[in-house]
C-alpha positions in Angstrom: -0.1 0.0 0.1 2.8 2.4 0.8 4.4 1.8 -2.5 1.4 2.4 -4.6 0.6 5.8 -2.8 4.5 6.8 -3.5 3.4 5.6 -7.5 0.0 8.2 -7.1 2.5 11.0 -6.1 5.2 10.8 -8.7 2.3 10.4 -11.4 0.2 13.4 -9.5 3.4 15.6 -9.4 4.1 14.7 -13.2 1.0 15.7 -14.4 0.7 18.8 -12.3 4.2 19.9 -13.5 3.1 19.4 -17.1 -0.2 21.4 -16.5 1.7 24.3 -14.8 4.6 24.3 -17.4 2.2 24.5 -20.4 2.3 28.1 -20.4 5.9 28.0 -20.4 6.2 25.5 -22.9 4.0 27.7 -25.4 5.8 30.5 -24.8 9.1 28.7 -25.5 7.8 27.6 -28.7 7.0 31.0 -30.3 10.6 32.1 -29.0 12.3 29.3 -30.6 10.8 29.5 -33.7 12.5 32.7 -34.5 15.5 31.2 -33.3 15.2 28.6 -35.6 15.5 31.2 -38.5 18.8 32.4 -37.1 19.4 28.4 -37.4 18.5 28.0 -40.7 20.9 31.2 -41.5 23.6 29.1 -39.6 23.2 26.2 -42.0 21.7 23.7 -39.8 18.6 21.4 -41.0 15.4 20.6 -38.7 16.9 17.7 -37.0 20.2 19.5 -36.0 18.3 22.6 -34.6 15.7 20.3 -32.6 18.8 18.3 -31.1 20.8 21.6 -30.9 17.8 23.2 -28.7 16.9 20.1 -26.8 20.5 19.6 -25.3 20.9 23.7 -24.5 18.0 25.1 -23.5 19.3 28.6 -23.4 17.8 31.2 -25.9 20.6 33.6 -25.2 23.2 31.0 -25.1 21.9 29.4 -28.5 22.0 32.8 -30.2 25.7 33.4 -28.7 26.8 29.8 -30.1 24.7 30.4 -33.3 26.7 33.8 -34.1 30.0 32.0 -33.8 29.0 29.1 -35.8 28.1 31.0 -38.5 31.4 32.5 -38.1 33.1 29.4 -38.5 34.7 29.8 -35.0 36.6 26.9 -33.2 35.1 24.6 -30.8 36.9 26.0 -27.8 35.6 29.5 -28.8 31.8 28.3 -29.1 32.4 26.3 -25.6 33.5 29.6 -24.1 31.1 31.9 -25.5 28.3 29.7 -24.1 29.6 29.0 -20.9 29.7 32.9 -20.3 26.1 33.5 -21.8 24.6 30.8 -19.6 27.0 31.5 -16.4 24.0 32.8 -14.7 22.4 29.3 -14.4 25.1 28.1 -11.9 23.5 30.6 -9.5 20.0 29.4 -10.2 20.8 25.9 -9.7 22.6 26.4 -6.5 19.6 28.6 -5.0 16.8 25.6 -6.5 19.1 22.9 -4.9 17.9 24.2 -1.5 14.3 23.7 -2.6 14.9 19.9 -2.5 14.3 17.7 0.6 17.7 16.5 2.0 16.8 12.9 1.4 16.3 13.4 -2.5 18.9 11.1 -4.2 21.6 12.9 -6.4 20.6 11.5 -9.5 17.5 13.6 -9.4 19.7 17.1 -8.8 21.6 16.2 -12.1 18.5 15.4 -14.1 17.0 18.9 -12.6 20.3 20.6 -13.2 20.0 19.4 -17.2 16.9 22.2 -17.4 17.5 25.2 -15.3 15.8 28.1 -17.2 14.7 31.5 -15.9 11.0 30.5 -16.2 11.3 26.7 -14.6 13.7 28.6 -12.0 10.5 30.7 -11.4 8.4 27.8 -11.3 10.1 25.6 -9.0 11.2 28.2 -6.5 7.4 29.1 -6.2 6.8 25.8 -5.2 5.5 25.8 -1.5 7.4 23.7 1.1 9.8 21.0 -0.9 10.3 20.9 -4.4 9.2 17.5 -5.9 11.4 16.5 -8.5 8.8 14.7 -10.5 6.9 17.7 -10.6 10.0 19.5 -12.1 10.2 16.7 -14.7 6.9 17.4 -15.7 7.3 21.2 -16.4 10.8 20.5 -18.1 9.8 18.1 -20.0 6.7 19.5 -21.9 9.1 22.8 -22.1 11.8 21.4 -23.4 10.1 19.6 -26.3 7.7 22.5 -27.2 11.3 24.5 -27.3 13.2 22.2 -29.5 9.7 21.6 -32.0 10.0 25.6 -32.2 13.3 25.6 -33.5 12.9 23.0 -35.7 9.6 24.5 -37.3 11.7 28.0 -37.5 14.1 26.3 -39.4 11.4 24.8 -41.9 9.6 28.2 -42.1 12.6 30.1 -42.8 12.1 33.7 -43.7 8.3 32.8 -45.1 7.0 35.0 -42.2 7.4 38.7 -41.9 9.8 39.9 -39.3 7.2 41.8 -37.4 5.1 38.9 -37.0 8.0 36.6 -35.4 9.1 39.6 -33.1 5.5 39.6 -32.1 5.1 36.2 -30.9 8.6 36.6 -29.0 6.4 39.0 -26.7 4.5 35.9 -25.2 7.9 35.0 -23.2 7.9 38.0 -21.5 4.3 38.2 -20.5 4.6 34.4 -19.4 7.3 35.4 -17.1 5.7 37.9 -15.3 2.9 35.7 -14.9 5.5 33.6 -12.7 6.9 36.3 -10.3 3.9 38.8 -9.8 1.7 36.0 -7.7 4.5 35.7 -5.3 5.4 39.3 -5.4 1.8 39.8 -4.4 2.0 38.0 -1.1 5.4 38.6 -0.1 6.5 42.2 0.2 10.2 41.4 0.3 9.7 39.4 -2.9 8.1 42.6 -4.4 11.0 45.0 -3.5 13.5 42.3 -4.9 11.3 42.4 -8.3 11.3 46.2 -8.2 14.9 46.7 -7.8 16.0 44.2 -10.1 13.7 45.7 -12.7 14.9 49.2 -11.9 18.9 48.5 -11.5 18.7 46.1 -15.1 17.1 49.3 -16.7 20.0 51.4 -14.9 22.7 48.7 -16.4 21.7 49.2 -19.9 21.3 53.1 -19.7 24.1 54.1 -18.0 27.1 54.9 -20.3 30.0 54.0 -18.6 28.8 50.2 -17.9 29.0 48.0 -20.6 28.6 44.4 -20.1 26.5 41.5 -21.6 23.1 40.5 -20.8 24.5 37.3 -19.2 27.1 39.2 -17.2 24.5 41.7 -16.0 22.2 39.1 -14.9 25.1 37.7 -12.8 26.2 40.8 -10.9 22.5 42.0 -10.3 21.5 38.5 -9.0 24.4 38.3 -6.4 23.9 41.9 -5.6 20.1 41.8 -5.0 20.1 38.5 -3.6 22.9 39.0 -0.8 21.2 42.1 0.1 17.6 40.9 0.4 19.3 37.6 2.5 20.8 40.1 5.0 17.5 42.7 5.3 14.8 39.8 4.9 16.1 36.3 5.6 14.0 33.7 4.4 12.9 31.0 7.2 13.4 27.3 5.6 10.3 25.5 5.6 9.5 22.1 4.1 7.4 19.2 4.1 7.9 15.5 4.0 8.1 15.1 0.3 11.1 13.4 -1.4 
């Protein structure tokens, strides 16, 4: 009876993750479609684009890599550019690991680490209590599939669609991200303050003439700065449940 209850929990968490991840998946498909057009210009076929996106799951990182691929750069240069563009996920994975029950097997942490994106990170952090890896797998699975399918679809479509339509589809990702961060901000003043500070400082970084850093580096700097200050001013009490 105990084993059956565990199986039911795994299935329920997986399905709940897929349901919550569907809006993210739809937003990803719209954005990766435009990324697929860039892949076509870099000489990729639909299968290569599908596999490329499935193994990376990073819009900025993929775009940066595609630029150096199109320039016929060396493998080492491609690896370094991708690492720099995606360095912020090292911070996110560290934070997300604290949401797991200490008894969660290490293998789950490895699999979750494969698919940490801005939106999925927000979804995982927003979970009450311990984060079930099966819930995350459900959201990750549907999101990764749609992201890869969108890339392949963009390659197939090529430049058939007008550029304005492709840009309009990309707006869906920003709306989806707002839908993730606004609900927690309504219930926690500290979270709301962090979100507002994040927007304000990000705007200043883009406007100040003496600051010239990439978007990935900017995200890393602001994450360390804002999260560090918030952890001192408004520390979050660790809570959890019995969920593995």
